[in-house]
N, C-alpha and C positions, 0 to 999 in steps of 0.2 A: 625395479625389484618389488616383489610383494612383501608387505610388512610381516615380519615374524611376530610371534607372541611376545617376545622380549621387546621388539621395537614398539609394539602397540603399548606395552606398559611404559616404555620410555616416553612415548607421546603424551600419555595421560599425565605423567609426572611433569613434563615440560609445560603443559597447560597450567598446572597447579603453580609452578614456579613463576610463570609470567602473569598470574592473575591479578596481582596488585597493580602492575603496570597497566593491565587491561582495564581495571576499574578507574584508574586515573585518566586514562584516555577517554573512557565513556563519560566521565564527569566533565571533561573538557568539551566534548561534543554537546552535552546537554546545556552547557553554559552559553552556547550560541543561540540567540533568538533566530530561528530559521523558519518563520512562517512564510507563506507563499510570497515570492518575490524578494525575500530577504535571506536567501540561502547562499549568496556569493561568498561570504566570509567562511562559513563552515565548509563549503566545497573547496575553497583555497586551502584551508587547514588540512583537509583530507588529502588533497593533491600533494602538499608538502610531505605529509606522513608517508605516502607511497614512495615519493622520491628518496626519502631518508632510508628506505628499505631496499633501494636499488632497483625498483621496478621501472620498466619503460612506462611512459605515461602519455595519455591523450586527454586533452581538455577541449571541449567543443560546444558550440551553441546549438540550439535546436533549429532545425530547418522547417520553417512554418509551411512552405509550399509542399515539401515532401510529406509532412505529417498530414496535412489536409487532403492530400491526394491518396493516402493509404486508407483502406477500409476500416482499419483499427484506430484511426486518428480521431481525437476528440476536437470539438470546435475551439478555435483560438478566441481569446477575449482580451480586453484591455488589462485585465488582472493576471494574465498568463505570465508565469515566471520567465525571466530572461537569464537566470543563473545558469552557469555551464554544467554540462555533464562531465564527470571525471571517470576515467578508466585507468587502472594500474594493470600492467601486463607482465606476467611471469612467463619467461620462455626457458624451457629446459635445455640442457646441453644436447640431449638426444630425445626426440619425441617417441617414447615407447608406450605411454599410457593414454588414457582417454581425457580429452579436454573438458574444461569446466568453467562456468560463469558463477561467481559468487556476487550476488547483487544486494544492495540496500538502497533505501531512500533516506534523505536527511531533511526533507521538508516535513513540517509538523502542522497540525491544526492550531487555530488560535487558542491561547490559554484561557481566555475569558477573564472575569474580574479577579485580580490578584487577591482580593480580600477573601475569596472563597477557597484559597489554597492555605494549607497549614504553614507552608514556607514558600518563598518566591519561586515561581515555576521555572525560571531559567537559572536557578542555583541548585545543582544536584545535591540532594540531602540523603545520607545513608542512615537508616534507623533499623537496627537488627539486620534481617536478611534482605531488606528492601532499599532500592535506590529510587528516590522520588524526583520528579521533574518532568516538564513537558517534553515528550519525545524519548524519555528514558527507556520506555518499553517499545514505543512505536516510532522509529525502530533504531535508535542510536546504539542500544546494546547489541543489536544484530550487526550494525555496521562495524562496531569494534570487534565482534566475534569473527567476522570475515577475515580481518587482518591478523588477529591474534591466533587464530587456528593455524594460519600459515607460519606465523612467527614461531609457534611451538615446534613445528618441524625443523625450522632453521636452528632452533636452540640445541638440537641434538645432531646437527650437521647434515640434515637431509632437506630435500625440496621435491616438489611434485615433478614427476617425469613426463609431464604434459603441459601444454599451455593452459594457464589459468588467468581469467580476466576478473579483476576486482572492480566492480562497477558501482558508482554512487550517483544516483539520479535524483531529480526533483519532479514535481508535479504528480507524485503518486497519490497525494491526497485530493487532487482536483480533476485531473484529466487522464492520467496514465501515459501522457505523451513522452515523459522522460525515458521510461523503459522502451517505448516504441522507437525512440530516437536511437538507442543503442543498436536495435535491430536494423534500422535504416542506415546506420553508419557502417554496418557490415559485420558486427561482432557476432560470431557463432561459436557454439561449443556442443559437445556430445551430451551435456546435461547442464541443468541450472539448479542452484540451491539459493533460496532466499530465506534468511532466518527471521521472519516476522514473528511476533509474540503469539504463538499458537499452542501454548500450554503443553509443550513437549509432545505434540502430536503432528501428524502429517495431514495436510489438507488434501482431501480426496476430490472435492468439487467446490466451486464457488460461483456465486451469481455474477452477472454483469451488472452495470450500473448506468443509469441515464440521469443527467441533471437537466433541469429546465426551470425557466422563470416565466411567471404569468403576470402581466400588467393589466390592471383593471382601472378604468376611469369612472368618475362619478359626476354628479351635478352639485356644485357647492352653493350652499345658502347659509344664512344665519340659523343657528339651532332653533330659534323661536318659530322658524318657518320650515323646519326640517321635513315636514310632510310633502313639501313641494320640491325637495331636492332628492338626490340619490347618494347614499353612503357607499363609497367605493370599498371600504373595509367590510361592511356587511355583505356586499356583493361577492367579495373574495371568499368570505366564509361559506357562502352558499356554493361557490365553485369548489371549494375544498371538499365539501360533502360529496360532490360528483366524483372527484378524484379518489375519495375513499371507496366509493362503489367500484371504481376500476381496480383498485388495490385488492378488494375482496374477490372480484372475478378472477384476477390473476392467481390469487392464492387457491381458489377452488380448482384451478387447473394443475395443481401439483401432482395429481395422480399419474399424469403422463411423464413425470420426471423422476426416475428411480432413486436418485441420490437425495431428493428433496421431499419424498412422500412422508417420511417420518417426522419432519419438522412441523411444528404447530403453525408457524407463520413465516414461510420462507421469503415472501415478497413483502418488503417493508417500504412504505412511502413515508418520507420524512419531510414535514414542512419546516425547513431548517432556518428560514429567515423571513420576517414579514416587516414591511415598512409601509407607512401610509399617512396621509393627512399632513396638515400644516399648522392647525390651530385648534385648541380644545373646544372653542365655541363656534367652529365652522364645520359644516358637514363635509367630510373629506372628499376631495375630487380625484384622489389617486390612491392606489394601493398596489404593492408589488410583493409577490411571494416567490421565494427560491425553494425549489423542491428537489428531492432525490428519491428515485425509485429503483428497485432491483429488478432484474430480468433473469429468466432461467438460461442455463447454458444451451446453446443451439438456437436461441432467439436472436434474430437479427436486431441490432440496436436501432437501425433505421426504421424497421417495421414497428418496434415498440414506440418510437417517437411519433410515428403516424397514428398509432392508437391513442396516444396521449393527446395529440392535437384534435383528433376526432372526438374524444371525450369532452374536451373543453368546448369545442364548437357545437357538439350535439346538445350539451346542457344549456349553453348560451341561447340556443334557439328556443328553448322552453321557458326562459326567464324573461319576464316582461321588460326589464331594463336592458339586460345584456344582449337580448335579441337585436336591439337597435344600436348597441354600443359594444361590439364584440371585443373580448379581451385579446391581448397580443401575447403569443407564446414564442419564447426564444429558447433554443437549446444552447447552453452556455458552458458546459463542462463535460464531465464524463459522458462518453458515448461508446461504451465498451461492452463487449460480450463476455460471458462467463466461460468456464471450461471445466472439463472432467479429466482428472489424472487416472487413466485406465491402469488397473493393477497389472503386475507381471513384468514391469521393466527391470532390467538389471540394476539401474541406478537406485530404484526403490529397494531392491534386495540388499544392495551394499549399505544403504542408509539404515535399513532394518538391522543388519548385523552390527553396525557401529552403535546404534541406539541400544540394542540388547546388551552389548558388552559394557556400555557405560551405565545403563540404568538397571540392568538385571531383569528386564521385562520386555515383552514384545512391543514393537512399535504399533501404536494405534493410529487410525485415520478417522477423519470426520469431515462433515460438510459445513461450510460457513456461508452465511447469506451476506457476504460483503465482497468488496473489490480487492483483488490482488494483482500485482504486476506479473506474476507467473503466467497470466493469460497470454502475454505477448509471445512467450517462448513455446507455450503449449499449442497456441493457435497458428502461429506464423512460422516458427522454426520447426515445429512438430518434433520436439525433443522432450525427454522427461523433465518436467519442471516441478521441483520439490519445494514446497513451502513448509518450513519446520523450524520452530523456535521456542523461546523460553516462556515460563509462566509469568503472567502480568496481572495487573488490576487497573481498572479505571482508565483504559486508553480512551482518548478523546474526552475524558472527563477531568474533574478536579482531583488533585493528588494522584495522578498517574504514577505507577511504579512498576518495577520489574524485580523479580526474585534473583538475588545474586548467586545463590547456590544453584539455581536452575540455569543461569547464564553459564556458570562454570561447567556444568554437566553438558549443556548443549554445545559449548565450544569444544569440549573433549570429543563428543560424538562427531562434530564437524571435522575435526582434525583427523580422526580415524577414518571417516568417510573419504576425505581427500586422499589419504595415504593409500587406501585400497582402490578407489576409483581411478585416480591419476597414476598410481604407482609412485615409486620413490627412486631417487638417485642422490648420490652424495653431493653436497654443496662443493663447488670448485674450491680447492685449496684446503678442504677440511680433512 
């Protein structure tokens, strides 16, 4: 059945009534240290939570061979997570509506020095309207919203009249292989909604991402004779300059990409990690840099990787030392293309109505120069992939936090979206 105006008011009230439990659940999620490779416990916690709600469940490992064989797969490395993917499955009594995937990721980026946080990063702290903690915004609040939006329907004796998959993945912050694995497992739906922290807006387009590592060797000598040696760290800095030139060229090409022309700097190269040398009084004989760069939608990740390699090799041929000691380039993480959500889908229209009813304003969209798992469903399932979520601050930084009033509004809009998109039926026995 289509939700009536009265039913929609009941749904909003049900979200309000369940919000304290939703906050408690989110706090528990934040309490799990779930950095890359450490997500087993939080995935088990979510698996149990889905079981307690009566969902059919699937818990499975990633298939390395299948991922590496797929054009959207990112390279596997020794640090790749082995935590399972978890899917909760709602099956209606009668399939009369449109199916839906609600997805989240529970892996988080490293917290960094605890001394830089106002409170321990894995102890959720609420102050005013904000919940602080690593992953509170990115995206454990969204993971809880997926579950509690459906809980709100159940609280008034209703459930989706279509299949809904509640998916919890890992490797979103490193490769995107977790979301790809759900696709390879065979999960499909008529639309996808991922409540990443997007400031109550819908993502219209996002970049792809390529990770790579460059290793530079040097010639070690005592610092008193440093003129006769070669400093690998200095050589790496010269190489970074060449990579900055590549970044500038890619940014100059934004004119051919309509959703990115208005951004000042859509292509960002980040030198995210640098290591090198063994002793302060020895000229360093090694240096390794880990880098991340964005690519425009429609740009093949393999072609971007070839340009990066050509940039490193081309500069090295002009450098007196590197020309005889070429750096080693390894692609070791994200190898993912971006996507554009073309306007006009019915799923976007339904979300727009749910948002306007909740917020009293039209749904806005924007372009983000970062990676999103929605690329899997947009590129390979070719279904409307909606990324839409709460207001946040400092994601990937110190004192990451999410607005609780925003989370409540987003959860309400999500529940209304599910009600209209999937349709509703009475819970058996209610």
